[in-house]
C-alpha atoms as an extended CHARMM CRD file, in Angstrom:
* protein
*
       279  EXT
         1         1  MET       CA             86.4160000000       27.9520000000       19.7220000000  PROA      1               0.0000000000
         2         2  THR       CA             84.6150000000       31.0980000000       20.2720000000  PROA      2               0.0000000000
         3         3  PHE       CA             86.4950000000       34.3610000000       20.1060000000  PROA      3               0.0000000000
         4         4  CYS       CA             85.4590000000       37.5540000000       21.7150000000  PROA      4               0.0000000000
         5         5  ASP       CA             84.7140000000       40.5040000000       19.6840000000  PROA      5               0.0000000000
         6         6  TYR       CA             87.6740000000       42.8630000000       20.0440000000  PROA      6               0.0000000000
         7         7  ARG       CA             85.2740000000       45.7850000000       20.2820000000  PROA      7               0.0000000000
         8         8  GLU       CA             83.6300000000       44.3030000000       23.3410000000  PROA      8               0.0000000000
         9         9  VAL       CA             87.0140000000       43.7150000000       24.8540000000  PROA      9               0.0000000000
        10        10  PHE       CA             88.0360000000       47.3000000000       24.1210000000  PROA      10              0.0000000000
        11        11  PHE       CA             84.7430000000       48.5900000000       25.5270000000  PROA      11              0.0000000000
        12        12  MET       CA             85.1830000000       46.4870000000       28.6020000000  PROA      12              0.0000000000
        13        13  TYR       CA             88.6600000000       47.8070000000       29.2430000000  PROA      13              0.0000000000
        14        14  GLN       CA             87.5380000000       51.3030000000       28.3420000000  PROA      14              0.0000000000
        15        15  SER       CA             84.6490000000       51.0900000000       30.8200000000  PROA      15              0.0000000000
        16        16  GLU       CA             86.9540000000       49.6700000000       33.4610000000  PROA      16              0.0000000000
        17        17  GLY       CA             89.4480000000       52.4540000000       32.8520000000  PROA      17              0.0000000000
        18        18  THR       CA             86.7660000000       55.1040000000       33.1110000000  PROA      18              0.0000000000
        19        19  GLY       CA             85.5940000000       53.6850000000       36.4780000000  PROA      19              0.0000000000
        20        20  ARG       CA             89.1030000000       53.8150000000       37.8500000000  PROA      20              0.0000000000
        21        21  GLU       CA             89.4880000000       57.4230000000       36.7100000000  PROA      21              0.0000000000
        22        22  ARG       CA             86.2500000000       58.3620000000       38.4880000000  PROA      22              0.0000000000
        23        23  LYS       CA             87.3900000000       56.6650000000       41.6640000000  PROA      23              0.0000000000
        24        24  GLY       CA             90.6680000000       58.5670000000       41.4300000000  PROA      24              0.0000000000
        25        25  GLU       CA             88.8510000000       61.8710000000       41.0300000000  PROA      25              0.0000000000
        26        26  ILE       CA             86.6700000000       61.1160000000       44.0490000000  PROA      26              0.0000000000
        27        27  SER       CA             89.6890000000       60.1340000000       46.1130000000  PROA      27              0.0000000000
        28        28  GLN       CA             91.5120000000       63.3050000000       45.0900000000  PROA      28              0.0000000000
        29        29  ARG       CA             88.5120000000       65.4500000000       46.0060000000  PROA      29              0.0000000000
        30        30  ARG       CA             88.3150000000       63.7600000000       49.4210000000  PROA      30              0.0000000000
        31        31  LYS       CA             91.9750000000       64.5220000000       50.0290000000  PROA      31              0.0000000000
        32        32  GLN       CA             91.4240000000       68.1430000000       48.9900000000  PROA      32              0.0000000000
        33        33  ASN       CA             88.4380000000       68.3920000000       51.3330000000  PROA      33              0.0000000000
        34        34  GLU       CA             90.4790000000       66.8740000000       54.1710000000  PROA      34              0.0000000000
        35        35  ILE       CA             93.2630000000       69.4070000000       53.5560000000  PROA      35              0.0000000000
        36        36  ILE       CA             90.7310000000       72.2520000000       53.5890000000  PROA      36              0.0000000000
        37        37  ILE       CA             89.1640000000       70.9940000000       56.8340000000  PROA      37              0.0000000000
        38        38  ILE       CA             92.5920000000       70.5720000000       58.4720000000  PROA      38              0.0000000000
        39        39  THR       CA             93.5830000000       74.0780000000       57.3330000000  PROA      39              0.0000000000
        40        40  ILE       CA             90.3760000000       75.5660000000       58.7400000000  PROA      40              0.0000000000
        41        41  LEU       CA             90.8940000000       73.7640000000       62.0710000000  PROA      41              0.0000000000
        42        42  ALA       CA             94.5050000000       74.9870000000       62.1850000000  PROA      42              0.0000000000
        43        43  VAL       CA             93.3340000000       78.5670000000       61.5900000000  PROA      43              0.0000000000
        44        44  ILE       CA             90.7070000000       78.2550000000       64.3540000000  PROA      44              0.0000000000
        45        45  MET       CA             93.2010000000       76.7930000000       66.8320000000  PROA      45              0.0000000000
        46        46  THR       CA             95.7140000000       79.5310000000       65.9900000000  PROA      46              0.0000000000
        47        47  ALA       CA             93.0300000000       82.1760000000       66.5320000000  PROA      47              0.0000000000
        48        48  VAL       CA             92.1100000000       80.6580000000       69.9060000000  PROA      48              0.0000000000
        49        49  MET       CA             95.7710000000       80.5950000000       70.9870000000  PROA      49              0.0000000000
        50        50  PHE       CA             96.2180000000       84.2560000000       70.0680000000  PROA      50              0.0000000000
        51        51  ALA       CA             93.0290000000       85.1420000000       71.8960000000  PROA      51              0.0000000000
        52        52  ASN       CA             94.3430000000       83.4180000000       75.0510000000  PROA      52              0.0000000000
        53        53  ILE       CA             97.6420000000       85.2250000000       74.7570000000  PROA      53              0.0000000000
        54        54  LEU       CA             95.8570000000       88.5700000000       74.5040000000  PROA      54              0.0000000000
        55        55  GLU       CA             93.7470000000       87.7390000000       77.5510000000  PROA      55              0.0000000000
        56        56  ASN       CA             96.7100000000       86.5880000000       79.6810000000  PROA      56              0.0000000000
        57        57  PRO       CA             97.3540000000       90.0470000000       81.2300000000  PROA      57              0.0000000000
        58        58  LYS       CA             93.7760000000       90.0220000000       82.5060000000  PROA      58              0.0000000000
        59        59  ILE       CA             94.2510000000       86.5570000000       83.8610000000  PROA      59              0.0000000000
        60        60  SER       CA             97.5080000000       87.6540000000       85.4930000000  PROA      60              0.0000000000
        61        61  ASP       CA             95.8060000000       90.6840000000       86.9880000000  PROA      61              0.0000000000
        62        62  GLN       CA             93.0290000000       88.4760000000       88.2590000000  PROA      62              0.0000000000
        63        63  SER       CA             95.5800000000       86.0930000000       89.7480000000  PROA      63              0.0000000000
        64        64  ALA       CA             97.3860000000       89.0090000000       91.3820000000  PROA      64              0.0000000000
        65        65  ASN       CA             94.1130000000       90.2670000000       92.8170000000  PROA      65              0.0000000000
        66        66  GLU       CA             93.2660000000       86.8060000000       94.0990000000  PROA      66              0.0000000000
        67        67  LYS       CA             96.7510000000       86.5460000000       95.6330000000  PROA      67              0.0000000000
        68        68  GLU       CA             96.3410000000       89.9350000000       97.3130000000  PROA      68              0.0000000000
        69        69  LYS       CA             92.9590000000       88.8710000000       98.6870000000  PROA      69              0.0000000000
        70        70  MET       CA             94.4460000000       85.6520000000      100.0340000000  PROA      70              0.0000000000
        71        71  GLU       CA             97.2930000000       87.5970000000      101.6780000000  PROA      71              0.0000000000
        72        72  LYS       CA             94.7840000000       89.9410000000      103.3250000000  PROA      72              0.0000000000
        73        73  ILE       CA             92.7990000000       86.9770000000      104.6050000000  PROA      73              0.0000000000
        74        74  SER       CA             96.0070000000       85.3780000000      105.8640000000  PROA      74              0.0000000000
        75        75  ASN       CA             97.1120000000       88.5940000000      107.6000000000  PROA      75              0.0000000000
        76        76  LYS       CA             93.6620000000       89.0300000000      109.1390000000  PROA      76              0.0000000000
        77        77  THR       CA             93.8150000000       85.4630000000      110.4060000000  PROA      77              0.0000000000
        78        78  LYS       CA             97.2130000000       86.1170000000      111.9710000000  PROA      78              0.0000000000
        79        79  THR       CA             95.9700000000       89.3660000000      113.5290000000  PROA      79              0.0000000000
        80        80  ASP       CA             92.8880000000       87.6330000000      114.8810000000  PROA      80              0.0000000000
        81        81  GLY       CA             95.1330000000       84.9380000000      116.2960000000  PROA      81              0.0000000000
        82        82  ILE       CA             97.2840000000       87.5090000000      118.0880000000  PROA      82              0.0000000000
        83        83  ASN       CA             94.2100000000       89.3350000000      119.4020000000  PROA      83              0.0000000000
        84        84  ASN       CA             92.6870000000       86.0710000000      120.5640000000  PROA      84              0.0000000000
        85        85  LYS       CA             95.9110000000       85.2610000000      122.3750000000  PROA      85              0.0000000000
        86        86  LYS       CA             95.9090000000       88.6600000000      124.0520000000  PROA      86              0.0000000000
        87        87  ASN       CA             92.2630000000       88.2710000000      124.9950000000  PROA      87              0.0000000000
        88        88  LYS       CA             92.9790000000       84.8400000000      126.4130000000  PROA      88              0.0000000000
        89        89  GLU       CA             95.8190000000       86.2500000000      128.4650000000  PROA      89              0.0000000000
        90        90  LYS       CA             93.5900000000       89.0840000000      129.6450000000  PROA      90              0.0000000000
        91        91  ARG       CA             90.8750000000       86.6810000000      130.7400000000  PROA      91              0.0000000000
        92        92  MET       CA             93.4050000000       85.0360000000      133.0390000000  PROA      92              0.0000000000
        93        93  ILE       CA             94.0260000000       88.3080000000      134.8850000000  PROA      93              0.0000000000
        94        94  ASN       CA             92.8510000000       88.4300000000      138.4700000000  PROA      94              0.0000000000
        95        95  LYS       CA             91.3890000000       91.9020000000      138.7280000000  PROA      95              0.0000000000
        96        96  ASN       CA             90.9620000000       91.5020000000      142.4710000000  PROA      96              0.0000000000
        97        97  ASP       CA             94.7030000000       91.1050000000      142.9620000000  PROA      97              0.0000000000
        98        98  TRP       CA             96.0440000000       93.8560000000      145.2360000000  PROA      98              0.0000000000
        99        99  MET       CA             98.7480000000       94.5950000000      142.6640000000  PROA      99              0.0000000000
       100       100  LEU       CA             96.1450000000       95.4740000000      140.0280000000  PROA      100             0.0000000000
       101       101  VAL       CA             93.9050000000       97.8180000000      142.0090000000  PROA      101             0.0000000000
       102       102  LEU       CA             92.6950000000      100.3810000000      139.4960000000  PROA      102             0.0000000000
       103       103  VAL       CA             92.6280000000      103.9140000000      140.8180000000  PROA      103             0.0000000000
       104       104  ASN       CA             91.6880000000      106.8390000000      138.5730000000  PROA      104             0.0000000000
       105       105  GLY       CA             89.0240000000      109.5030000000      138.0820000000  PROA      105             0.0000000000
       106       106  LYS       CA             86.3670000000      106.8410000000      137.5350000000  PROA      106             0.0000000000
       107       107  HSD       CA             87.5670000000      104.3720000000      140.1460000000  PROA      107             0.0000000000
       108       108  LYS       CA             87.9550000000      105.8190000000      143.6240000000  PROA      108             0.0000000000
       109       109  ILE       CA             89.7420000000      104.0990000000      146.4570000000  PROA      109             0.0000000000
       110       110  LYS       CA             87.4110000000      102.0280000000      148.5740000000  PROA      110             0.0000000000
       111       111  GLU       CA             86.7820000000      103.3850000000      152.0650000000  PROA      111             0.0000000000
       112       112  ASN       CA             87.8580000000      100.1410000000      153.7040000000  PROA      112             0.0000000000
       113       113  TYR       CA             91.0890000000       99.9080000000      151.6850000000  PROA      113             0.0000000000
       114       114  ASP       CA             93.8780000000       99.0330000000      154.1110000000  PROA      114             0.0000000000
       115       115  ILE       CA             97.6470000000       98.8360000000      153.5790000000  PROA      115             0.0000000000
       116       116  THR       CA            100.8120000000       98.6040000000      155.6100000000  PROA      116             0.0000000000
       117       117  VAL       CA            103.6050000000      100.8770000000      154.4660000000  PROA      117             0.0000000000
       118       118  THR       CA            107.3010000000      100.6230000000      155.1620000000  PROA      118             0.0000000000
       119       119  PRO       CA            109.8200000000      103.5070000000      155.1560000000  PROA      119             0.0000000000
       120       120  VAL       CA            112.0040000000      104.1370000000      152.1150000000  PROA      120             0.0000000000
       121       121  GLY       CA            114.9080000000      106.2250000000      153.3150000000  PROA      121             0.0000000000
       122       122  TYR       CA            114.0320000000      109.0140000000      155.7610000000  PROA      122             0.0000000000
       123       123  THR       CA            111.0950000000      110.7580000000      154.0920000000  PROA      123             0.0000000000
       124       124  GLN       CA            109.3900000000      108.2410000000      151.8110000000  PROA      124             0.0000000000
       125       125  ALA       CA            107.2600000000      105.1100000000      152.2680000000  PROA      125             0.0000000000
       126       126  ILE       CA            105.6620000000      102.3810000000      150.1560000000  PROA      126             0.0000000000
       127       127  ASP       CA            103.4320000000       99.3200000000      150.4840000000  PROA      127             0.0000000000
       128       128  GLU       CA            105.6470000000       96.7930000000      152.2420000000  PROA      128             0.0000000000
       129       129  ARG       CA            104.7310000000       94.0940000000      149.7170000000  PROA      129             0.0000000000
       130       130  CYS       CA            106.6330000000       95.8310000000      146.9170000000  PROA      130             0.0000000000
       131       131  TYR       CA            109.4620000000       97.2980000000      148.9780000000  PROA      131             0.0000000000
       132       132  ASP       CA            112.0850000000       94.7440000000      147.8790000000  PROA      132             0.0000000000
       133       133  ASN       CA            111.2450000000       95.2460000000      144.2040000000  PROA      133             0.0000000000
       134       134  LEU       CA            111.6220000000       99.0050000000      144.5180000000  PROA      134             0.0000000000
       135       135  LYS       CA            114.8650000000       98.6890000000      146.4530000000  PROA      135             0.0000000000
       136       136  ASN       CA            116.3540000000       96.3440000000      143.8250000000  PROA      136             0.0000000000
       137       137  MET       CA            115.3120000000       98.6190000000      140.9580000000  PROA      137             0.0000000000
       138       138  ILE       CA            116.8510000000      101.7090000000      142.5570000000  PROA      138             0.0000000000
       139       139  ASN       CA            120.0620000000       99.8820000000      143.4860000000  PROA      139             0.0000000000
       140       140  ASP       CA            120.4760000000       98.3680000000      140.0170000000  PROA      140             0.0000000000
       141       141  CYS       CA            119.8910000000      101.7530000000      138.4060000000  PROA      141             0.0000000000
       142       142  ARG       CA            122.6150000000      103.2510000000      140.5870000000  PROA      142             0.0000000000
       143       143  ASN       CA            124.9510000000      100.3410000000      139.8620000000  PROA      143             0.0000000000
       144       144  ALA       CA            124.4410000000      101.0460000000      136.1580000000  PROA      144             0.0000000000
       145       145  GLY       CA            125.9170000000      104.5100000000      136.7600000000  PROA      145             0.0000000000
       146       146  TYR       CA            122.7730000000      106.6280000000      137.1450000000  PROA      146             0.0000000000
       147       147  ASN       CA            121.3450000000      108.7510000000      139.9570000000  PROA      147             0.0000000000
       148       148  PRO       CA            117.6610000000      108.0580000000      140.7150000000  PROA      148             0.0000000000
       149       149  VAL       CA            115.9340000000      109.9180000000      143.5460000000  PROA      149             0.0000000000
       150       150  ILE       CA            112.4670000000      109.1440000000      144.9050000000  PROA      150             0.0000000000
       151       151  CYS       CA            110.7950000000      112.5120000000      145.3330000000  PROA      151             0.0000000000
       152       152  SER       CA            107.2970000000      111.2580000000      146.1790000000  PROA      152             0.0000000000
       153       153  SER       CA            105.7330000000      107.9740000000      147.2470000000  PROA      153             0.0000000000
       154       154  TYR       CA            102.9360000000      107.1010000000      149.6820000000  PROA      154             0.0000000000
       155       155  ARG       CA            100.6690000000      109.9990000000      150.6360000000  PROA      155             0.0000000000
       156       156  SER       CA             97.9160000000      110.1220000000      153.1930000000  PROA      156             0.0000000000
       157       157  HSD       CA             94.4880000000      111.2320000000      152.0230000000  PROA      157             0.0000000000
       158       158  GLU       CA             94.9240000000      114.4780000000      153.9820000000  PROA      158             0.0000000000
       159       159  LYS       CA             98.1450000000      115.2700000000      152.1510000000  PROA      159             0.0000000000
       160       160  GLN       CA             96.5110000000      114.5710000000      148.7990000000  PROA      160             0.0000000000
       161       161  VAL       CA             93.7270000000      117.0070000000      149.6570000000  PROA      161             0.0000000000
       162       162  LEU       CA             96.3080000000      119.6720000000      150.5000000000  PROA      162             0.0000000000
       163       163  LEU       CA             98.2120000000      119.1360000000      147.2240000000  PROA      163             0.0000000000
       164       164  PHE       CA             95.0370000000      119.3000000000      145.1750000000  PROA      164             0.0000000000
       165       165  GLU       CA             93.8280000000      122.4960000000      146.8350000000  PROA      165             0.0000000000
       166       166  ASN       CA             97.2100000000      124.1380000000      146.3410000000  PROA      166             0.0000000000
       167       167  LYS       CA             97.1250000000      123.2960000000      142.6380000000  PROA      167             0.0000000000
       168       168  ILE       CA             93.6330000000      124.8080000000      142.3180000000  PROA      168             0.0000000000
       169       169  LYS       CA             94.9480000000      128.0160000000      143.8960000000  PROA      169             0.0000000000
       170       170  ASP       CA             97.8170000000      128.0710000000      141.3930000000  PROA      170             0.0000000000
       171       171  PHE       CA             95.4460000000      127.9730000000      138.4310000000  PROA      171             0.0000000000
       172       172  ILE       CA             93.1040000000      130.5470000000      139.9510000000  PROA      172             0.0000000000
       173       173  GLY       CA             96.1660000000      132.7990000000      140.2730000000  PROA      173             0.0000000000
       174       174  GLN       CA             96.6580000000      132.3500000000      136.5120000000  PROA      174             0.0000000000
       175       175  GLY       CA             93.1780000000      133.7360000000      135.8140000000  PROA      175             0.0000000000
       176       176  TYR       CA             91.0210000000      130.5970000000      135.7860000000  PROA      176             0.0000000000
       177       177  THR       CA             87.6800000000      130.4210000000      137.5820000000  PROA      177             0.0000000000
       178       178  ARG       CA             87.5370000000      127.9430000000      140.4730000000  PROA      178             0.0000000000
       179       179  LYS       CA             85.4940000000      125.5290000000      138.3670000000  PROA      179             0.0000000000
       180       180  GLU       CA             87.9980000000      125.7350000000      135.5230000000  PROA      180             0.0000000000
       181       181  ALA       CA             90.9240000000      125.5570000000      137.9320000000  PROA      181             0.0000000000
       182       182  LYS       CA             89.5420000000      122.4530000000      139.6370000000  PROA      182             0.0000000000
       183       183  LYS       CA             89.0900000000      120.6910000000      136.2800000000  PROA      183             0.0000000000
       184       184  LYS       CA             92.5660000000      121.6250000000      135.1390000000  PROA      184             0.0000000000
       185       185  ALA       CA             94.0990000000      120.6660000000      138.4930000000  PROA      185             0.0000000000
       186       186  GLY       CA             92.6010000000      117.1910000000      138.0420000000  PROA      186             0.0000000000
       187       187  THR       CA             94.8510000000      116.5880000000      135.0300000000  PROA      187             0.0000000000
       188       188  VAL       CA             97.9790000000      117.4100000000      137.0090000000  PROA      188             0.0000000000
       189       189  VAL       CA             97.2310000000      116.3080000000      140.5740000000  PROA      189             0.0000000000
       190       190  ALA       CA             94.8490000000      113.4290000000      141.2000000000  PROA      190             0.0000000000
       191       191  LEU       CA             91.5800000000      114.2480000000      142.9100000000  PROA      191             0.0000000000
       192       192  PRO       CA             91.7640000000      113.0840000000      146.5420000000  PROA      192             0.0000000000
       193       193  GLY       CA             90.5860000000      109.4860000000      146.6900000000  PROA      193             0.0000000000
       194       194  THR       CA             91.7500000000      108.7810000000      143.1190000000  PROA      194             0.0000000000
       195       195  SER       CA             95.5250000000      108.9290000000      143.5740000000  PROA      195             0.0000000000
       196       196  GLU       CA             97.7240000000      105.8320000000      143.3640000000  PROA      196             0.0000000000
       197       197  HSD       CA            100.0150000000      107.4710000000      145.8870000000  PROA      197             0.0000000000
       198       198  GLU       CA             97.2800000000      106.9330000000      148.4730000000  PROA      198             0.0000000000
       199       199  ILE       CA             97.4530000000      103.1470000000      148.0610000000  PROA      199             0.0000000000
       200       200  GLY       CA            101.2400000000      103.0300000000      148.4290000000  PROA      200             0.0000000000
       201       201  LEU       CA            101.9510000000      101.4550000000      145.0270000000  PROA      201             0.0000000000
       202       202  ALA       CA            103.2710000000      104.4960000000      143.1960000000  PROA      202             0.0000000000
       203       203  VAL       CA            106.5470000000      106.3990000000      143.3010000000  PROA      203             0.0000000000
       204       204  ASP       CA            107.8000000000      109.5010000000      141.5290000000  PROA      204             0.0000000000
       205       205  ILE       CA            111.4520000000      109.0760000000      140.5700000000  PROA      205             0.0000000000
       206       206  VAL       CA            113.6850000000      111.7900000000      139.1070000000  PROA      206             0.0000000000
       207       207  ASP       CA            117.3230000000      112.2780000000      138.2220000000  PROA      207             0.0000000000
       208       208  VAL       CA            119.3220000000      113.8800000000      141.0380000000  PROA      208             0.0000000000
       209       209  LYS       CA            120.6730000000      116.4470000000      138.5620000000  PROA      209             0.0000000000
       210       210  TYR       CA            117.2300000000      117.2890000000      137.1430000000  PROA      210             0.0000000000
       211       211  GLN       CA            114.4200000000      117.1530000000      139.6720000000  PROA      211             0.0000000000
       212       212  LEU       CA            111.6840000000      119.0360000000      137.8220000000  PROA      212             0.0000000000
       213       213  LEU       CA            108.4510000000      117.1550000000      137.1730000000  PROA      213             0.0000000000
       214       214  GLU       CA            108.0940000000      117.9940000000      133.4970000000  PROA      214             0.0000000000
       215       215  GLU       CA            108.4040000000      116.2420000000      130.1350000000  PROA      215             0.0000000000
       216       216  ASN       CA            112.1150000000      116.9500000000      129.7970000000  PROA      216             0.0000000000
       217       217  GLN       CA            112.5850000000      114.4510000000      132.6130000000  PROA      217             0.0000000000
       218       218  GLU       CA            112.3310000000      111.7640000000      129.9070000000  PROA      218             0.0000000000
       219       219  LYS       CA            115.6030000000      112.9720000000      128.3940000000  PROA      219             0.0000000000
       220       220  THR       CA            117.6630000000      112.1760000000      131.4710000000  PROA      220             0.0000000000
       221       221  GLU       CA            119.7590000000      109.0080000000      131.4150000000  PROA      221             0.0000000000
       222       222  THR       CA            118.1410000000      107.9040000000      134.6650000000  PROA      222             0.0000000000
       223       223  GLN       CA            114.6500000000      107.9440000000      133.1350000000  PROA      223             0.0000000000
       224       224  LYS       CA            115.8260000000      106.2120000000      129.9750000000  PROA      224             0.0000000000
       225       225  TRP       CA            117.1660000000      103.3600000000      132.0770000000  PROA      225             0.0000000000
       226       226  LEU       CA            114.0270000000      103.1960000000      134.2450000000  PROA      226             0.0000000000
       227       227  MET       CA            111.6410000000      103.2220000000      131.2750000000  PROA      227             0.0000000000
       228       228  LYS       CA            113.5540000000      100.3940000000      129.6590000000  PROA      228             0.0000000000
       229       229  ASN       CA            114.0100000000       98.2200000000      132.7410000000  PROA      229             0.0000000000
       230       230  CYS       CA            111.2250000000       99.0150000000      135.2300000000  PROA      230             0.0000000000
       231       231  TRP       CA            109.0670000000       96.0500000000      134.1340000000  PROA      231             0.0000000000
       232       232  LYS       CA            111.7720000000       93.6310000000      135.2830000000  PROA      232             0.0000000000
       233       233  TYR       CA            111.0180000000       94.7290000000      138.8630000000  PROA      233             0.0000000000
       234       234  GLY       CA            107.2380000000       94.7500000000      138.4750000000  PROA      234             0.0000000000
       235       235  PHE       CA            106.8280000000       98.4840000000      137.7640000000  PROA      235             0.0000000000
       236       236  ILE       CA            105.3350000000      100.2780000000      134.7670000000  PROA      236             0.0000000000
       237       237  LEU       CA            105.4150000000      103.8500000000      133.5340000000  PROA      237             0.0000000000
       238       238  ARG       CA            101.8590000000      104.5750000000      134.6140000000  PROA      238             0.0000000000
       239       239  TYR       CA            100.9900000000      107.5690000000      132.4380000000  PROA      239             0.0000000000
       240       240  PRO       CA            102.5360000000      107.2050000000      128.9480000000  PROA      240             0.0000000000
       241       241  LYS       CA            102.5410000000      110.0170000000      126.4140000000  PROA      241             0.0000000000
       242       242  ASP       CA            100.2390000000      108.2840000000      123.9210000000  PROA      242             0.0000000000
       243       243  LYS       CA             97.6330000000      107.1840000000      126.5050000000  PROA      243             0.0000000000
       244       244  GLN       CA             96.5280000000      110.5190000000      127.9460000000  PROA      244             0.0000000000
       245       245  GLU       CA             92.9890000000      110.2750000000      126.5540000000  PROA      245             0.0000000000
       246       246  ILE       CA             92.5800000000      106.8920000000      128.2330000000  PROA      246             0.0000000000
       247       247  THR       CA             94.2090000000      107.6020000000      131.5850000000  PROA      247             0.0000000000
       248       248  GLY       CA             92.8850000000      111.1580000000      131.8190000000  PROA      248             0.0000000000
       249       249  VAL       CA             96.2730000000      112.2270000000      133.1780000000  PROA      249             0.0000000000
       250       250  ILE       CA             99.0610000000      114.1810000000      131.4860000000  PROA      250             0.0000000000
       251       251  TYR       CA            102.2320000000      112.4430000000      130.3980000000  PROA      251             0.0000000000
       252       252  GLU       CA            104.3650000000      111.8160000000      133.4880000000  PROA      252             0.0000000000
       253       253  PRO       CA            107.7960000000      110.3680000000      132.6720000000  PROA      253             0.0000000000
       254       254  TRP       CA            108.5590000000      110.0120000000      136.3750000000  PROA      254             0.0000000000
       255       255  HSD       CA            105.5030000000      108.2160000000      137.8050000000  PROA      255             0.0000000000
       256       256  TYR       CA            105.9950000000      104.4590000000      138.2680000000  PROA      256             0.0000000000
       257       257  ARG       CA            103.3630000000      102.0440000000      139.5130000000  PROA      257             0.0000000000
       258       258  PHE       CA            103.8820000000       98.5530000000      140.9220000000  PROA      258             0.0000000000
       259       259  VAL       CA            101.7300000000       95.8450000000      139.2590000000  PROA      259             0.0000000000
       260       260  GLY       CA            103.9060000000       92.7310000000      139.6610000000  PROA      260             0.0000000000
       261       261  LYS       CA            106.4870000000       91.3100000000      137.2730000000  PROA      261             0.0000000000
       262       262  GLU       CA            104.2260000000       89.2270000000      135.0320000000  PROA      262             0.0000000000
       263       263  ASN       CA            101.6590000000       91.9930000000      134.6490000000  PROA      263             0.0000000000
       264       264  ALA       CA            104.3560000000       94.5980000000      134.0410000000  PROA      264             0.0000000000
       265       265  LYS       CA            105.9010000000       92.4370000000      131.3440000000  PROA      265             0.0000000000
       266       266  MET       CA            102.5900000000       92.0580000000      129.4900000000  PROA      266             0.0000000000
       267       267  ILE       CA            101.6940000000       95.7340000000      129.8150000000  PROA      267             0.0000000000
       268       268  MET       CA            105.0380000000       97.0300000000      128.5670000000  PROA      268             0.0000000000
       269       269  LYS       CA            105.3910000000       94.3610000000      125.8730000000  PROA      269             0.0000000000
       270       270  ASN       CA            102.0030000000       95.2120000000      124.3430000000  PROA      270             0.0000000000
       271       271  ASN       CA            102.2740000000       98.9890000000      124.8490000000  PROA      271             0.0000000000
       272       272  LEU       CA             99.2570000000       99.1820000000      127.1180000000  PROA      272             0.0000000000
       273       273  CYS       CA             98.2660000000      101.3760000000      129.9940000000  PROA      273             0.0000000000
       274       274  LEU       CA             96.7160000000       99.8170000000      133.0970000000  PROA      274             0.0000000000
       275       275  GLU       CA             93.1740000000      100.7620000000      132.0190000000  PROA      275             0.0000000000
       276       276  GLU       CA             93.5960000000       98.8860000000      128.7100000000  PROA      276             0.0000000000
       277       277  TYR       CA             95.1420000000       95.8950000000      130.4250000000  PROA      277             0.0000000000
       278       278  LEU       CA             92.2090000000       95.5240000000      132.8090000000  PROA      278             0.0000000000
       279       279  GLU       CA             89.3720000000       96.2890000000      130.4080000000  PROA      279             0.0000000000
């Protein structure tokens, strides 16, 4: 039997023990390195999170700005849609319709323009085609408890010439030269050949208790009713206060023009004057 030398056995176990210790040290170092790496990653992630938090107000501001831009685009789209609708409706207008004859300083009455007027009461007259509408408007206004009076309606060209010349004389009497007086008269009385009264589609209506043709006419209950309801009968307030630069005529809260019910509805609904409606 052969026996091992105890010293070899001890050395063998000692060597084996030393190898295990080295492996343990290596394993421990790996764990330490892993902990360090994990700690570093945790610190980096925490730093990134804090950085994002600090930048959030900017992101919010940017989002708010983007939202505002989108709202502006949306509102512009809606506005364009409304304008397109209006333009579409305008394109359907028949400008040659007798109800929409445009008469002003730039558009004189054609020489061959012909109408048939019918009497309104004892002293007034109007184009026979809008007589019923005018009659119904006046009657309904009276039935509502008010007192409308037609003080002017159809005028012949000769009468318009007389009115215009008289107004020029009034301004000359106030110290204006004839040239100045004629220009100023044109803002109050239409130049002959450019008056809607000559085509029989216009009427001047006042309150029986206040028959002055001035701005205070708008304060009468009769005018308030007419301004609110005239479109239902095909009439419009022809010379509004905020359209003087377009119409070239002073504000006349008594001058009503027949354009037909559908046209009147569109004009009043969109706050237009006749010039804007036909452009």
